[in-house]
N, CA and C of each residue as an Amber inpcrd file, in Angstrom:
protein
   351
   0.9080000  -1.0940000   0.0090000  -0.0460000   0.0830000   0.1130000
   0.8500000   1.2430000   0.0370000   1.8280000   1.1560000   0.6750000
   2.5460000   2.6530000   0.8650000   3.3970000   2.7610000  -0.3000000
   4.0090000   1.6870000  -0.9400000   4.6040000   1.9820000  -2.2600000
   3.7280000   2.4660000  -3.4820000   2.4370000   1.9240000  -3.3520000
   1.4520000   2.7360000  -4.4760000   1.1170000   3.9890000  -4.0190000
   0.9940000   4.3620000  -2.7720000   0.6320000   5.7890000  -2.5120000
   2.1410000   6.4270000  -2.8270000   2.8540000   6.1800000  -2.6280000
   4.1570000   6.8680000  -2.7050000   4.3470000   7.0420000  -4.4010000
   3.9210000   6.1380000  -5.0310000   4.1850000   6.3090000  -6.8110000
   3.0900000   7.0850000  -7.1490000   1.8430000   7.1200000  -6.5650000
   0.8190000   7.8760000  -6.7960000   1.0490000   9.4440000  -6.3770000
   1.6210000   9.5610000  -5.4050000   2.1120000  10.9890000  -4.8960000
   3.2460000  11.6140000  -5.9740000   4.4000000  10.8720000  -6.3580000
   5.0970000  11.1640000  -7.2370000   4.6590000  11.5970000  -8.7540000
   3.6110000  10.7200000  -9.0070000   3.1410000  11.0080000 -10.3990000
   2.0610000  12.2080000 -10.1340000   1.4340000  12.5890000  -9.1540000
   0.5760000  13.8280000  -9.1370000   1.3500000  15.0520000  -9.0610000
   2.5970000  14.8920000  -8.4810000   3.4360000  15.8990000  -8.0450000
   4.2770000  16.3870000  -9.3170000   4.5760000  15.2840000 -10.0950000
   5.0950000  15.5150000 -11.3720000   4.1240000  16.2070000 -12.3890000
   2.9360000  15.6460000 -12.4180000   1.8820000  16.3940000 -13.1070000
   1.5900000  17.5800000 -13.1510000   1.5660000  17.9100000 -11.7880000
   1.2390000  19.2500000 -11.2120000   2.4600000  20.2670000 -11.6730000
   3.4850000  19.7480000 -11.5640000   4.7450000  20.8230000 -11.8040000
   4.4680000  21.0420000 -13.1330000   4.5160000  19.9960000 -14.0970000
   4.2070000  20.1510000 -15.3520000   3.1290000  20.9500000 -15.9980000
   1.9560000  21.1120000 -15.3660000   0.9650000  22.0030000 -15.5730000
   1.2770000  23.4290000 -15.1100000   2.1090000  23.5140000 -14.1810000
   2.7020000  24.6190000 -13.5430000   3.5390000  25.6170000 -14.5220000
   4.2430000  24.4630000 -15.1100000   5.3310000  24.9330000 -16.0130000
   5.0640000  25.2880000 -17.3900000   4.6150000  24.2490000 -17.8470000
   4.1870000  24.3120000 -19.2470000   2.6990000  23.8280000 -19.4100000
   1.4840000  24.5040000 -18.8930000   0.2310000  24.1140000 -19.2180000
  -0.0540000  23.8300000 -20.7290000   0.0920000  24.7690000 -21.5660000
  -0.1910000  24.3760000 -22.8060000   0.4180000  23.2140000 -23.3640000
   1.5170000  22.8240000 -23.2380000   2.0800000  21.5520000 -23.5370000
   1.2510000  20.3570000 -23.1170000   0.8130000  20.4460000 -22.0660000
   0.3430000  19.2270000 -20.8690000  -1.0280000  18.9420000 -21.5730000
  -1.6510000  20.4770000 -22.1860000  -2.9430000  20.3620000 -22.5860000
  -3.0760000  19.5460000 -24.1770000  -1.7130000  19.9740000 -24.4050000
  -1.7170000  19.5480000 -26.0920000  -1.5350000  17.7830000 -25.7540000
  -0.5520000  17.3950000 -24.8670000  -0.5390000  15.9430000 -24.7220000
  -1.4880000  15.1080000 -24.2040000  -2.4980000  16.0650000 -23.2620000
  -3.7080000  15.1510000 -22.4850000  -4.7660000  15.1940000 -23.4980000
  -4.9830000  16.4420000 -24.1400000  -6.1410000  16.3340000 -24.5700000
  -6.3300000  16.6780000 -25.9890000  -5.0830000  16.8780000 -26.7790000
  -4.9560000  17.0390000 -28.1360000  -5.1000000  18.5700000 -28.2880000
  -5.2360000  19.7040000 -27.3760000  -5.4010000  20.9820000 -27.6930000
  -4.7260000  21.6510000 -26.8960000  -4.0600000  22.5190000 -27.3420000
  -3.0840000  23.6540000 -26.5690000  -4.1500000  24.4190000 -25.4160000
  -3.8480000  24.5310000 -24.2830000  -4.5090000  25.3820000 -23.4790000
  -4.2630000  26.8950000 -23.5040000  -5.0140000  27.5580000 -23.6980000
  -4.7610000  29.0430000 -24.1930000  -5.5530000  30.1840000 -23.2370000
  -5.4420000  31.3620000 -23.1630000  -6.0720000  32.5840000 -22.4010000
  -6.3580000  32.0300000 -21.2700000  -7.6000000  32.3260000 -20.5720000
  -8.0070000  32.1040000 -19.4160000  -7.6180000  30.8570000 -18.5420000
  -7.7270000  29.9170000 -19.6780000  -7.7060000  28.4490000 -19.1790000
  -6.1250000  28.2990000 -18.4130000  -4.9480000  29.1270000 -18.9940000
  -3.6320000  28.8560000 -18.3400000  -3.8510000  29.1230000 -16.8220000
  -3.8850000  30.0300000 -16.2950000  -4.0730000  30.2910000 -14.9190000
  -4.8820000  29.2350000 -14.1890000  -6.1480000  28.9390000 -14.6200000
  -6.5890000  27.9210000 -14.0660000  -6.1700000  26.5110000 -14.2620000
  -5.2610000  26.1260000 -15.3360000  -4.4620000  24.8790000 -15.4470000
  -3.2310000  24.9440000 -14.1840000  -2.7830000  26.2500000 -14.0990000
  -1.5510000  26.4640000 -13.0700000  -2.2070000  26.2570000 -11.6880000
  -3.3860000  26.6120000 -11.2470000  -3.8710000  26.4340000 -10.0380000
  -3.8910000  25.1570000  -9.7170000  -4.6690000  24.4940000 -10.9040000
  -4.8730000  23.1300000 -10.9660000  -3.5590000  22.1250000 -10.5780000
  -2.4060000  22.7230000 -11.3020000  -1.0270000  22.2280000 -11.1170000
  -0.5790000  22.4860000  -9.6270000  -0.8230000  23.4850000  -9.0690000
  -0.5070000  23.5540000  -7.7320000  -1.1490000  22.8160000  -6.6300000
  -2.6980000  22.5090000  -7.3780000  -3.2640000  21.7060000  -6.2820000
  -2.8460000  20.1010000  -6.4580000  -2.4070000  19.7780000  -7.6480000
  -1.6670000  18.5110000  -7.7190000  -0.6430000  18.5480000  -6.9730000
   0.2840000  19.2320000  -7.1030000   1.6290000  19.1980000  -6.2710000
   1.3060000  19.0050000  -4.5900000   0.1980000  20.1300000  -4.2520000
  -0.2380000  19.8440000  -2.9540000  -0.5880000  18.3260000  -2.5270000
  -1.3470000  17.6650000  -3.5200000  -1.9240000  16.4630000  -3.4210000
  -0.7740000  15.3730000  -3.0650000   0.2170000  15.8880000  -3.9160000
   1.3000000  14.7390000  -3.7750000   1.9890000  14.6750000  -2.5760000
   2.3760000  16.1700000  -2.1360000   2.9670000  16.3840000  -1.0060000
   2.1930000  15.7380000   0.4570000   0.8090000  15.8160000   0.3660000
   0.0010000  15.5640000   1.2280000   0.1550000  14.0740000   1.5510000
  -0.1080000  13.2040000   0.0970000   0.1170000  11.7080000  -0.1270000
   1.4890000  11.2160000   0.3140000   2.4530000  12.0990000   0.5410000
   3.6130000  11.5290000   0.6150000   3.8290000  11.1410000   2.3580000
   4.8480000  10.0040000   2.1970000   4.9150000   9.8340000   3.9140000
   5.4230000  11.0890000   4.6120000   4.4930000  11.4930000   5.7360000
   4.7530000  12.4940000   6.4460000   3.2960000  13.2320000   6.8670000
   3.0640000  14.1800000   7.4720000   1.6070000  14.9370000   7.9540000
   1.1670000  15.4510000   6.4070000  -0.2720000  15.3010000   6.4510000
  -1.0150000  15.6900000   5.3290000  -1.0210000  17.1760000   5.4820000
  -0.9930000  17.5220000   6.4630000  -1.1370000  19.1750000   6.7470000
  -0.2710000  20.1680000   6.0960000   1.0860000  19.5060000   5.8120000
   2.1560000  20.1210000   5.1890000   1.6110000  20.2940000   3.3960000
   0.7240000  19.4230000   2.9440000   0.1680000  19.7800000   1.7310000
  -0.9100000  20.4860000   1.4580000  -1.8300000  20.5460000   2.7490000
  -2.6740000  21.7940000   2.5300000  -2.0440000  23.1590000   2.4510000
  -0.6660000  23.3640000   3.5390000  -0.0660000  24.2850000   3.5640000
   0.7320000  24.7860000   2.4490000   1.1740000  23.7740000   1.7530000
   1.9230000  24.2860000   0.6610000   0.9210000  24.5530000  -0.5580000
  -0.3150000  24.1130000  -0.7970000  -1.1780000  24.5370000  -1.6510000
  -1.6520000  26.0500000  -1.2560000  -2.0090000  26.4390000   0.1330000
  -2.5040000  27.3960000   0.4090000  -1.1770000  28.6410000   0.1490000
  -0.0530000  28.2500000   0.4570000   0.9410000  29.2340000   0.1220000
   1.3380000  29.4680000  -1.2780000   1.0650000  28.6410000  -2.1310000
   1.4800000  28.5980000  -3.5320000   0.0810000  29.2840000  -4.1480000
  -0.6690000  29.0480000  -3.7930000  -1.8920000  29.7040000  -4.3460000
  -2.0210000  31.1460000  -4.1290000  -1.8210000  31.4480000  -2.9930000
  -1.5470000  32.7770000  -2.5370000  -0.5940000  33.6560000  -3.3140000
   0.4470000  33.1580000  -3.5000000   1.4060000  33.7730000  -4.2360000
   1.0270000  33.9010000  -5.4530000   0.8920000  32.8380000  -6.3430000
   0.1640000  32.9890000  -7.6670000  -0.9720000  33.9070000  -8.1700000
  -1.9800000  33.5220000  -7.2740000  -3.1040000  34.6860000  -7.2370000
  -2.5670000  35.9870000  -7.2890000  -1.6550000  36.2910000  -6.0430000
  -1.4470000  37.6860000  -5.8750000  -0.5510000  37.9610000  -7.2020000
   0.1910000  37.0830000  -7.6520000   1.1580000  37.5600000  -8.6510000
   0.2230000  38.1090000  -9.9830000  -1.1220000  37.2640000 -10.2060000
  -1.8420000  37.5870000 -11.3780000  -2.2180000  39.1590000 -10.9830000
  -2.8090000  39.4000000  -9.9440000  -3.4620000  40.4810000  -9.2170000
  -2.3040000  41.7410000  -9.6660000  -1.1390000  41.5370000  -9.0610000
  -0.1810000  42.4070000  -9.3290000  -0.0960000  42.5680000 -10.8740000
   0.0920000  41.5690000 -11.5600000   0.6030000  41.7120000 -13.2240000
  -0.2790000  42.5180000 -13.8500000  -1.6790000  42.4010000 -13.3310000
  -2.8980000  43.1630000 -13.9040000  -3.4830000  42.3800000 -14.9830000
  -2.9790000  41.4330000 -15.3550000  -3.8130000  41.0790000 -16.6880000
  -4.8050000  40.4730000 -16.5260000  -5.2410000  39.6090000 -15.3120000
  -6.4390000  38.8530000 -14.9930000  -6.8590000  39.2620000 -13.5890000
  -7.8710000  39.8620000 -13.6760000  -8.0610000  40.3320000 -12.5430000
  -9.9700000  40.2500000 -12.2360000 -10.4980000  39.3080000 -11.5020000
 -11.9440000  39.4370000 -11.2180000 -12.2150000  40.0210000 -10.2580000
 -13.4550000  40.2970000  -9.7790000 -13.9410000  41.0600000  -8.6000000
 -13.6760000  40.2950000  -7.3300000 -13.5490000  39.1360000  -7.6110000
 -13.1860000  37.9470000  -6.2180000 -11.6580000  37.8460000  -6.0890000
 -11.0780000  37.9520000  -7.1210000  -9.2680000  37.9430000  -7.0070000
  -8.9330000  38.4750000  -5.6380000  -8.9090000  39.5480000  -5.0400000
  -8.4790000  40.1280000  -4.0120000  -8.7130000  39.4130000  -2.7430000
 -10.2370000  39.1160000  -2.7020000 -10.6750000  38.6910000  -1.6230000
 -10.1800000  37.3450000  -1.3670000 -10.3220000  36.4810000  -2.3920000
  -9.6520000  34.9510000  -2.3740000  -8.1710000  35.1330000  -1.9110000
  -7.5680000  36.1110000  -2.5170000  -5.8700000  36.3090000  -1.6810000
  -5.7930000  36.4220000  -0.8280000  -6.9070000  37.4630000  -0.1060000
  -6.8520000  37.3580000   1.6830000  -7.5380000  36.1870000   2.3780000
  -8.2590000  35.7250000   1.6510000  -8.7930000  34.3830000   2.1490000
  -7.4480000  33.2340000   2.5810000  -6.7330000  33.3180000   1.4240000
  -5.7030000  32.2400000   1.4240000  -4.7370000  32.7530000   2.4630000
  -4.3940000  34.1710000   2.6260000  -3.2870000  34.6720000   3.5390000
  -3.8330000  34.2740000   4.8210000  -4.8560000  34.4770000   5.2310000
  -5.5100000  33.9180000   6.5420000  -5.6410000  32.4900000   6.7060000
  -5.7600000  31.6200000   5.7240000  -5.8230000  30.4070000   5.6380000
  -4.3110000  29.9550000   6.0200000  -3.1800000  30.4290000   5.3190000
  -1.8710000  30.1090000   5.5170000  -1.7220000  30.2750000   6.9160000
  -2.0040000  31.3590000   7.2180000  -1.5910000  31.6200000   8.9090000
  -2.2350000  30.8110000   9.8600000  -3.3880000  30.2710000   9.4550000
  -3.9180000  29.3570000  10.2340000  -3.2380000  27.8510000  10.2160000
  -3.0920000  27.5110000   8.9590000  -2.2110000  26.4270000   8.9430000
  -1.0100000  26.4300000   9.5790000  -0.1030000  27.6160000   9.1080000
   1.1950000  27.6380000   9.5820000   0.9650000  27.6000000  11.3280000
   0.0230000  27.8420000  12.1510000  -0.0670000  27.9700000  13.3550000
  -0.2510000  26.3640000  13.6680000  -1.0690000  25.8280000  13.1270000
  -1.4430000  24.3810000  13.2000000   0.1330000  23.3630000  13.1530000
   0.6190000  23.6970000  11.9780000   1.9110000  23.1930000  12.0710000
   2.8850000  23.5580000  12.8110000   2.9740000  24.4300000  13.3780000
   3.9280000  24.8350000  14.5320000   3.5400000  24.2920000  15.9440000
   1.9890000  24.0600000  16.1620000   1.7530000  23.5760000  17.3090000
   1.9070000  21.9860000  17.1530000   1.6130000  21.1040000  15.9720000
   1.9420000  19.9880000  15.6910000   3.4120000  19.6760000  15.9640000
   4.3020000  20.5100000  15.3820000   5.7350000  20.1640000  15.8420000
   6.1330000  20.3450000  17.1360000   5.5760000  21.5120000  17.5120000
   5.9110000  21.8270000  19.1390000   5.2760000  20.2990000  20.1830000
   4.2170000  20.0590000  19.9200000   3.4090000  18.6960000  20.5900000
   4.2190000  17.5200000  20.4460000   5.1880000  17.3430000  19.2760000
   5.8380000  15.8980000  19.0270000   7.2150000  16.3880000  19.7740000
   7.5900000  17.3960000  20.4510000   9.0100000  17.3730000  20.9110000
   8.8260000  16.7520000  22.4110000
């Protein structure tokens, strides 16, 4: 079971990294069409989620996977907002929500590590 989970974690993280770096190429390979326009940032957020899933499934605390997702999503969405190319009405509230979620998850990680000592 552990080897299957580790294999799945590596596969999901690799797919996520590919979506994050070259979403159009991954779209071409998987769907036969390149990902363009607004689908590119959506594919990158999906890539971040797959990386976090891989981290959560890796041996160790799953909390780190959720923290990774929240941090990376916060940074990427804030980048989109500062770049100014794609900004919807909910972009900044979602960034703020992820900042709060990141802080709460960081607090939980800190507590968990302190309790293990």
